[in-house]
N, C-alpha and C positions, 0 to 999 in steps of 0.2 A: 730485366727486371722492370726497366721503364718499357720496354715496348709490350710486357705481357700487362701490363695495368693500363695501358691506352686501350691494347685490345679488349681487355674486358669492358674497361668502359663504355667504348664505342657497342660492343656485344649488350649490354644491358640500355645505352640508348634505344638502340633499335628494336628491344623489346619493349619499352618504353610507348615507342613511337606508332610498336604493331599495336600495344593493350589498347592506345589513344583513338586508335583508326576505330579498333574494334566495337572501343566504348560509344564512337562517332554513328558508326552503322548500325547499333543497336538502338540508338538513341532516335536514328531515323524512322518516322513514322511508316508499318509497314501495312500499306491499303490493299485489301484482299480483293477488292471490287475496282479496279483501275480500266475497265476495257468495255465500252460503247456493248448494248445488247439491240439483237435487231430482232422486230417482232413484224410477222407481215400478216394484215388484216384484209379480204373484201380487195384485196388487189394492191393495197396500198401499205407501202412500207414504212415503219415507224426507228429512228434509231435512238435508243437511250443513253445519255453519255454521261457517267458519274465525271464531274469537275473539280475534284477534291486535290488531286494531287499539287496543280498549281497553285491552291491554297498554301498547301503545307511547305511548296519553295517559298512563297512569302515570309510563312514563320520562319524558315530554317533562314532567309538574308537575315531575320534581321537580329540575330546572332552574334554577327557579324558588322552589318552594314549599320553605318554611323549617319548616314543623308538622309535624306530628306521619305519620311513613311509614307505617304502620299505617292510619289513619285517611285516608289518601290512596290506599292499595291497596283500602280498603272503597269511597270513594267513585270513582273511575276504571274499579273491576274489576269486586268482588263483587256490588256493590247493582244494577249495570245487568245483571249475569249474573244474577242471583237476578229481578229484575224482569221481565229479558226469559222466562226460561223458568215463571215462577210466576203472570206477570201483576200482582203488587204485588213488593216488597223482605221476599222469604221471611227474611230472615234467615242467609244465611251467610257463618260468623262465623271468623276469623282463627285458634279452636283447633283447625280441619279440617288435618289434614298435608297435604291437597291445597293448601292454601290459604294457608302460608306466604309473607309480602310476599317475592319477592328484593330485595335489598338489593345487588347486583351489576350495576348498569344495563348496564353495556358485555356482559355475559356474555347479559343478558336479552336485548337486542336481537339478539345475534347468534343466537340462539335461535328469535326471531321472523322474522328474516329466512331461515334456517334450513329454518324448516316452511314458510313461505311458497313457499320454494323447491321445498319437497317435495309441496308439497299434492295434484298432481296426483294422484300416485305413493299418497299416504295416502286421498283419494277413492277411487280407482280398489279399492285393498284394505278398503275399507271395503263397497263396492258387492259385490266380490266375495265378503265375509263374509254381505250380505244375502244372496245368491244361494244361498248353502250352508244357513243358515238357516231362511232361512221355509217350503221346502217339508218341512221336520221338525215346524214349530212354528210355523202362520199365528200371525200377530198384527193390532195395529190402523198406524194412522199412528207415528212416530217422528225426534222431531230426534236429531240428534250433535253437540254442542257438541265442535271442536276444541281445544285449549286450551294453551299450552307447559307445561313442566316447570318449578316453581325449580329454575336454572342451579348452585344450591348444595347444592341435593341430588341426586345420582345415583337416576336410578331402575334400574340394572342389576338391581339385585336383585329387579323388576317386570318383564323383560325389557323396559324401555322405553316401557312404556305404564300408567295407571294411571286410577284415576278410580269412577267411582258412575253409578246410575241412579235419577232422580229419581220423585219420585210423581205426577206433571204428563208422561207419556210423554215422557219426556226421559233422555239420558246425558250426561255430561260425560266426555270423553275426553283425559286428558291426554299428551302424548307428551314424549318426552327424546330429543332429534334427534340425540344419540350414540350412544342405545342399542338402540331401537326396531328392529324390522324386520317384513318383512309379515304373516309368521306372529304376531306377536304383537300385532299389531293386528287379525287376524281373530279371533285366540281372547278376546279381550279383549272384540271386539263380541256374539260370541255367547254369551259368557259375561253380559254386559248386558243382551242384549235379551231373555232368559231371564228375569229377572229383571223387564223391564218387561212382559213377556207376564203373568208369574205373578201379577205385583200387578192386570193388567187383570181377570184370569180367575176371581181368587180372593179371599177378604175382607181380604187384605191392609192394604185403605186404611180398611176401617171396623173394626178391628180390632187392638188393638196388639197387635203380635210381643213374645212373652218370648225368652226366650235360646236357647230350645231350639228356637221356630221359624223364630229365625234363621239358626243353625247348618245346617237343614233346609234354607233358603230358600238358601245358599251350595251346601250338600250335591246339590240340585238343578240348579243352574246348572254345576259343574263337571261334573255326569253329562251333562247336554245338550251341552256342548262338546265331551264325549269324544266322544259317537255325532257331531257335524257334523265334528269334526278326530279321527279315530283315531287319529292318534300323539299328541295331545295330553297333555304331561307337563311339571308345572311344582313346583314345590318347595311348594306348598298344597295338592297333593294327596296328599303322598308320604305313603306307610302310616305310621302310628303303630306303635311299637312295641309292645308286649305291657305294658311297664309303663305307659308314657307313655297307652298307650289307657284302665287300669285310673285312673291319675289322673288324668284327664281325664274319663271317668264317673262318678267320687268328685263331684267338684267339680258335674257335670250333673246328676247325682243330687240334689244339694242346693241348686242353685241354676236349674235349667231353668225355672221362672216368674217370673224375675228380669226385672226390667224397669232394673235399675239399669245405667250406663254404663261402668260401673267392672269388672262381673262381665265384660262384653264383652271388656273394654278386656284384661284375664287370658286370655281364650281369644286373644284375635288377636295381642297383643303377646308371649304368654310370660309365665310368672312361673315363675323357678328352683325358689323355695324349696316350691312345690305340685307341682316334676314336672312343669310343661305348656310344652310347648313351644310355637312361636310358630304361628300361624295355625290352632291347635286344631280351632279349629269348622269352619273349609273341610277339615279332612283327615279328621277324622269323618265329618263330614255324608257328603262325599267317599263314606266307604266302606261306609257304614248305604246309602246308593242304590247303589252296587253291589250290593249283598249283596238288596235290593230289588228291584233291575231280575232278578237271576238268577233269583229266585224266581218273580218274572210274568212270563217273557217275552212273554208275550201283553199288555201295556197298554201303552195307545198313550203318548206322550211327552204327548203334551198330557191324559189321566189324572192320569196317576201327578203331573204339574205340580198339577193341580188337588187333590189330594190331602190330606186335613190330616194335621199332624204325628203327630200320635195313628196313624192307623193307616201313615203310613210303617212309624213304628217300630212296630208289632204286625207288619207284614207283610214287615218285612228280618228277625226272629227276632234282634233285636238287643235286648237290657235292659241299663238302667243298677245294674243292681242286680249284685253281686257275687255 
């Protein structure tokens, strides 16, 4: 009788274990869009890559991991992304505002699910942007990584899309599912696509860019975007008023050759005591490019994309001197 009881107990334990495994499996987020889409246009090849599963691995790890949440985000998300893009752990850091570790796992899961559901629509917007951008400025083969934004930080101020271009022919597109639009995906792509082409055809990779170079790189990208999309208008290309322009030029006159990230941050985030508004490098860079293009309408997009900062400044007629 005792043997029968033990057998029944073992069977019940196995059944409970199987049920628990099934429950865990059912709780696992099922993603319908986990494979890259390859899209070719005019001889260029683009890979559009959903980077959602790694964020889900990070969520899953929090259920059992009692360690440091920052280390977990590095392990499950940033280091794999860096390795995938660069071929080694290039070192994406938590200091980057794109990569603050999300702490609300429930909201992050909702973001991932919504991006997964919207993925076909997102991919189509990227394809449309490729069709619009490539004829104006041909380039190489690039990858586009789609990642969720941090649900604790709205990207409304960026129209729902943020990110960056890397030096390894890839852009990272971070999307807030509550705020993005087809238009914001397309204009983001055009801007970052110009960066990728610029880095390919200039000496950007072999010469360390100074603050003025970075400003003109952003100005060129926004000038390109405004050519691809004539109704393009965002806060970071809003004209500086006369006083703001003088403050920014005064700062640049002193810091134009700087490599210090603190000086870049002043231009990017703004500095009230110096009278420098947010996104100053974008705004002044765009103004300079608009003046340059108006004075040289015969020059092709590719030609002014290649042109060195000093020649752009000279050709625009803009001086940093008061």
